[in-house]
N, C-alpha and C positions, 0 to 999 in steps of 0.2 A: 361541302357547297361550294360553287366559285360565284361570279357575278353573275353571270349567265342565267343561275340557278341550276344548274346541272348537276350531278355528284363529279368530285373530285376523283379520278383513277386511284385507285390504292396497291401500290407496289410492293411485295413481298421480297427483303434483301438477302438472300443466307452468307452467312458470317464465313464460312470458309473453314479453311485447316486452324482451329484453335492456338498453333503453332507460330501462324505464318500473320502478316501484316492486316487480315482481310478486317481484322473488329480495327485496327486504326486508322487504314484509310477510310472505311464506311464511317466511323465517328467524323472525323475531317470534314468528309464531304456533306451529311447531315449540315454540320456546324457550316459550311461554306454556301450551302444552299440555304439555308435560313429557315423560317417558322414559315415567311411568304410560298416556298416553292408549295409549286401548284399540283401536287399532288399529296396522298397519305402515306407515311411507311410503317412496315409492319417487318421487325429484323428477328430471325429464325435462328438459334443454333446457341452457343456459348456466350449468349452476351455480357459482357464484365462490365466492370459498378459504374465505369466513365456515360456508358449511353445514359447514363444516370442525368435528367434536365431538358438532353435531346427534346424532338418535339418529333415523338416515333415511340409506336407501339411496340412489344416488346415479346416472343414466343421464347420461353426457354424448353430449347432440346438436342437431346443429345451431348447433353452436360458432361465437360472434361476439366479436370485437374490436376492434370497432368500423368504421363505413364506411356507407352509404347507409340512407335507406328501406326500401327492398326488400332489403336484405342481413339487416335486422333483423326484417322479416317472414317472411321466408324462414326466418330460424332459430327466431320463434314458431310457424311453419306446420310447419316438420320432427317440433318437440317432440310435437306435440298428435296427428301422423300418427304416432309412433312410442308415445306412449301407448297411441292404440287401437288399435294391433296388439297391445300388452303383454295389453290385457284380455281381448281374441281370443283368445291362446296360451295363456289362462290364468296370466298373473304376475303378475295385480290383479286387483280385486273394480269397485273403483267409481274415479272419473275428478274432480279436482279444479282448475280453471284459472285459471290468473294473468293479470291483460285485458291483452289485445292491441292491436293498433291497427290500427282498421280499415282505414286512407288506406295504409298498408305493408304490409300483408296483400296489398290490390289492387296494389301495385306488384311484389307478387314473386308474385303469379299466379292469387293468388285470388281467384275470381270470387263466392262467398259475403259474405253484407254485416257478419255475424258468426259466433261460435262456434256460434250454435244450430244456421242453416243449414249452415257446414261438417259438424257432427257428424252431424246428418241425413244428410247425401248419405256419409261414411265409413261409417257403420254403415247403409245402405240402410234407413232408417227412413223408415214412407210416415206418416204424424202424429206430428209431434213437439208438444212447448210450452213455451212459456218462462213459469214461474211465477217471480215474486218473494216470498220466506217468509221472515217473521221472528215466532219467538215470543214477542219482547219488542219494544213499541214506547214509545214514549214518552207513549203513551196509556197503557197498560198493557197493554190487550191484544195478541192476534197480528193479525198482517195477513197474507194471501195475496193476491197477484193476478197472476193468469194474463193474457196481453198476447193479445190475440188476433190483434193482429197486432204485425209486429215493427219492423223496422229498413226502413220504407218511406217516402216523402215525404211528409205530409201528406196534398196532392192525390189520392193514392193511395190514400187510406183505406175512401172510401165503395165506391167500385167492388173492394175487396179483399175488402172485410167483406159476405160472401156467406151465404147458409144452411145449406149443405153444410160449411163451413168451419169456421161457428160451433158447429156441432151436433158436430161431430167434435170440436175445442175441450173444447166440454162433457162430453162422455163423458168423453175423455180425462184431465179433472179429477177427475172424481167416481171413475172408478177410481180415480187414484191418491190423493188424499185417504184414500178407504176403505182400501188393500190397504198405502199405504208410511206412511201418517201413522195409520191405524187409526181413524180416523173413523166409526162403523159407520152412520149415515144423514149423509152431507156434506150443509151446506147450502151455497148455490151462488147470489149477487147476479149478473144480469147486467147491466153501468152501459150506460146511455142512451148516443148518438151526440149527439145535438143538445140544445140546452139544452132543461132543463124535458121530456126527454123528449119533445119535439119538439111539446108542448102542442096533442095533439089533430091534428098537420098542420100547425100555425102554422107551425113553425120545420124544416120533412122531412118525407120519408114514410120513413125507412131503419125506423124505430122499427114503424111500422104495416105493411111490406114484408117486413123480415128480422127485426128482432131479436122481434118478438111469436110469430111463427109457431115461431121457433126457442124459445120458452119454451115454447111448445104441446108440441111434438114433443120433447123433454128429458122433460117431466112423463107424457108417453105413455107414454116408456120407464125409469118410476120414480122419473125425478131428483125431489130437492125442489131448484126453480129460482124465484126471484122476478125479477121486472122484465116490461122493463128502467127501472130505476130511473134516474134523474139523477145526476149525477158529483158534483153538491154536494152531495149526503146520502148516498152508498150506500158511500163508504168507512170514511165515523165510523160508519156502524149495522156496519160488520163487525168494525171495533173497538171495539166495544161489547160483541162479542159475539152479535150477531143470525145472520153471516154466517161461515161458515168460509171463505170464499174468495171475493172478486172477479172477473170475464171482464172487462177492460178492455176496450172494443173499439178503441183506439189507443195507442202505448206512451207518449207524454210525460201524456196526462192520466192512466194507471195508476203510471206510474213518478214523475209530481208529488207522488203523494197519498203512495206506498210512503216513496218517499226523505225526504220531509216528518217524517215519524215514526219513521224507521226508520234513518236510514244513519248508516252504523257500523256496524252489527247485521245487517243484511240479507244475503242468499243469494238469489241465483240460480238455478237447478233447470230444467234443461231434461228434461222430462219425455219417455215415448214412446220412451226409448233400451233398447237391450238391456242397460243398467247403467246405475248412479246419476253424476249428474254434475253438481257443484253449482260456482257460481263467486262471489267476492266481487261485493258490489252497483257497486263502483268502476270507471274506466277507469284507463288507465296513467300517468295525474299525471306525465308529462315534465315538470312545471313544476318537480316538489320532489325528481325522482328524484337522488340521490345525496345527499341531505340530512340523511339518516334522521329525517325528521319521519314516515312513512309511519304514519298507523294499523292496524295487525292486525288489530281486533276483526271483520270482514268475512270475510278469509282464516280468522279462528278459528273461526268459525261454520261456514261452509263444507268445511272438514272434518268439524269438531262431523257436521254436519249428513249427510255422505257416509258417514260409518260408521254414522249410525242407518239412512238408506236400503239398506245394503246388506243383504240377504235374508237371511234366516239363517243372521245374527252376531249374538249378546248383547253389542250394545252401551249402552250407558247414555242418558238424555234429556239434553236439555242441562243444562248448570247454572243452579238458579233463578235 
């Protein structure tokens, strides 16, 4: 219970690939947040002994004591499935996921390219969005980037970037910014696919045939959206406060800009699920696992944001 008498949010944290840094950054994050953090934590996965003494409950799922890549992927996947069931059964309110190894998950039988797609299937969510969120960047202002296409090869982006899909993503983003972030009239920018937004068709026709109609339709729905705007200017304009979020046409153009100004403090948020889900903005870092070198900053922010996004709870804004 918090000071107002309301129940505290309960956040389930999956520990990710047991060979990676998920356990380390989670332990360090809980130490940083301390026992006064305004949410209760339950850990799901192959929990190491180092979690003893921390203010968190633990549920051992998918125990892993060493083995093959697919064994590690199976352990990580088991934890995700258990966490979703826990939330559906009322045992938790929000989900934070430590990184998984996508190749190991594939070897273990998961056909999804990442957490976002896996969670959409497990929750039977029709439309989901992958939003990268940082309330404080190296340039000062916040940056939020929605990836309109996620984990697909670059050559598949043009045919995957459809009018209907983009409209659904923009509508989902606008609703989330309004309802979850409390922004009364969100300002959204649509990033162009081609250089210079195709320069009137000199470098492609996706802007004229797909992106411009998306902007027109979304404006007709009352959404404050601008674009398509070239990638070499839109992210800087957003950080300077002109836009509340940018819709990126493909993974790396959005992630490159986002991580350049927010690495170590950014958070991956899945929009469209029946519960809040966040994750740190880094991977498993197998090369430094077990060396006590991992920076927990992004995991700290992921847990804080999960608490803020849990509706109906009195949770504080992020620290200045």
